[in-house]
C-alpha positions as CSV (number, residue, x, y, z in Angstrom):
1,M,10.2,-4.5,-3.7
2,Q,9.8,-8.2,-4.0
3,A,10.4,-10.1,-7.1
4,N,9.8,-13.7,-8.2
5,W,11.0,-13.6,-11.7
6,R,11.5,-16.8,-13.9
7,I,12.6,-18.0,-17.2
8,R,10.1,-16.8,-19.5
9,K,8.4,-19.5,-22.0
10,R,9.1,-19.7,-25.7
11,G,5.5,-17.7,-26.9
12,S,4.2,-16.5,-23.8
13,I,3.0,-13.1,-23.4
14,T,3.6,-10.9,-20.3
15,S,1.1,-8.5,-19.3
16,V,1.5,-5.5,-16.3
17,L,-1.2,-4.2,-14.3
18,V,0.5,-0.8,-12.9
19,L,-1.5,0.6,-9.7
20,D,-0.7,4.0,-7.8
21,I,-3.1,4.1,-4.6
22,K,-4.7,7.4,-4.2
23,N,-4.2,9.6,-1.3
24,A,-2.0,6.5,0.3
25,Y,-0.6,7.9,3.1
26,L,-4.3,10.0,4.2
27,T,-6.2,6.6,3.8
28,V,-3.8,5.3,7.2
29,R,-6.2,6.0,10.1
30,A,-5.0,5.2,13.5
31,A,-7.4,2.4,14.8
32,P,-6.7,0.0,12.0
33,F,-3.0,0.9,11.8
34,A,-2.5,-0.2,15.7
35,K,-5.0,-3.3,14.7
36,I,-2.5,-4.3,12.4
37,C,0.5,-3.8,14.4
38,I,-1.1,-6.1,17.2
39,Q,-2.0,-8.7,14.5
40,I,1.6,-8.9,13.2
41,K,2.9,-8.3,16.8
42,L,4.8,-5.7,16.9
43,F,6.4,-4.4,20.0
44,T,3.7,-2.3,22.0
45,E,6.2,0.6,22.2
46,F,6.5,0.5,18.2
47,I,2.8,0.8,18.1
48,K,2.2,3.4,20.8
49,W,5.2,5.5,18.8
50,F,3.6,5.2,15.8
51,I,-0.1,6.2,16.7
52,S,1.5,8.9,18.8
53,F,3.4,10.1,15.5
54,M,0.3,9.9,13.8
55,S,-1.7,12.2,16.4
56,D,-1.8,16.1,17.4
57,R,-0.2,17.3,14.2
58,T,-0.8,20.5,12.8
59,I,0.2,22.3,9.3
60,R,0.1,25.8,8.6
61,F,0.0,27.3,4.6
62,A,2.3,30.3,3.6
63,F,2.0,32.0,0.1
64,D,2.8,35.0,-1.1
65,S,4.0,36.3,2.2
66,E,0.4,35.2,3.6
67,I,0.2,32.4,6.9
68,S,-2.8,30.9,7.2
69,V,-4.3,29.4,10.7
70,I,-3.0,26.5,12.3
71,I,-5.0,23.7,11.3
72,G,-4.9,20.2,13.4
73,I,-4.7,17.2,11.5
74,N,-5.4,13.6,13.0
75,D,-5.5,11.4,9.9
76,G,-3.3,9.9,7.7
77,I,0.6,9.4,8.0
78,P,3.1,12.5,6.8
79,Q,3.9,12.1,3.6
80,G,8.1,12.6,3.3
81,S,9.0,11.1,6.3
82,P,10.9,8.0,6.4
83,V,8.8,6.4,9.0
84,S,5.5,7.2,7.0
85,L,7.0,4.9,4.6
86,I,7.6,1.9,6.6
87,M,3.9,2.4,8.4
88,F,2.3,2.7,5.2
89,L,4.0,-0.6,3.9
90,I,3.2,-2.4,7.5
91,F,-1.0,-0.9,7.2
92,I,-1.0,-2.4,3.4
93,Q,0.8,-5.6,3.9
94,H,-2.0,-7.9,4.3
95,V,-3.2,-6.5,1.4
96,I,-0.1,-7.3,-0.7
97,G,0.1,-10.8,1.3
98,A,-3.2,-11.5,0.0
99,L,-2.0,-12.3,-3.3
100,K,1.5,-13.8,-2.3
101,H,0.6,-17.3,-2.4
102,R,-0.6,-17.0,-6.0
103,N,2.2,-18.6,-8.1
104,E,1.3,-17.0,-11.4
105,I,2.0,-13.6,-10.6
106,V,4.7,-11.4,-9.9
107,I,4.1,-8.2,-7.6
108,L,6.7,-5.2,-7.4
109,N,6.0,-2.8,-5.0
110,Y,7.3,0.5,-3.4
111,A,5.1,2.4,-0.9
112,D,2.0,2.8,-2.9
113,D,3.1,1.7,-6.3
114,L,2.4,-1.6,-7.5
115,A,3.4,-3.8,-10.7
116,I,1.5,-6.9,-11.1
117,I,3.3,-9.1,-13.6
118,I,1.1,-12.4,-15.0
119,E,2.5,-14.5,-17.9
120,S,0.9,-16.9,-20.1
121,L,0.4,-18.1,-23.7
122,C,-2.6,-16.3,-24.2
123,A,-3.3,-11.9,-23.7
124,R,-7.1,-12.7,-23.1
125,I,-6.2,-14.9,-20.1
126,N,-3.5,-12.4,-18.4
127,S,-6.5,-9.7,-18.9
128,I,-9.1,-12.0,-16.8
129,R,-6.2,-13.3,-14.4
130,L,-5.2,-9.6,-13.7
131,Q,-8.9,-8.8,-13.4
132,L,-9.3,-11.4,-10.9
133,V,-6.3,-10.2,-8.9
134,L,-7.4,-6.9,-9.0
135,R,-11.0,-7.7,-7.5
136,Q,-8.9,-9.5,-4.5
137,L,-6.8,-6.3,-4.0
138,I,-10.1,-4.1,-3.6
139,K,-11.7,-6.7,-1.6
140,A,-8.4,-6.8,0.8
141,A,-8.3,-3.1,0.7
142,D,-11.9,-2.7,1.8
143,E,-11.2,-4.8,4.9
144,V,-8.6,-2.1,6.0
145,Q,-10.7,0.7,4.6
146,I,-7.7,2.0,2.1
């Protein structure tokens, strides 16, 4: 979680945009993920391990003593693994990073949940600013195919 709290001005209005990235872990594809890892200069051994972790996985469903056939999965990262959270944060770091230079906002994030907080003397201004921030986020996410 990252925060940049400051003292509120008298009469100011705080607005919050809360987002949850739909199917977040399923959106992480190996090639874009590897490209981001290379851009942020992760060790090659880490990148190879991450890609291996994402590849050649299988699942099987069981319900009421019925067991399905084994199904191969080659997209996304497994949900529930502590490593998956780290991988997802690496994957979206540049999306969130696109907003860090903006002094008028505070970003709180945990995995696929984001809260963008903005403050001014006018709720309408907050709304307009949050719409602009959302457009920036969507543009940055499109660049990595989230």
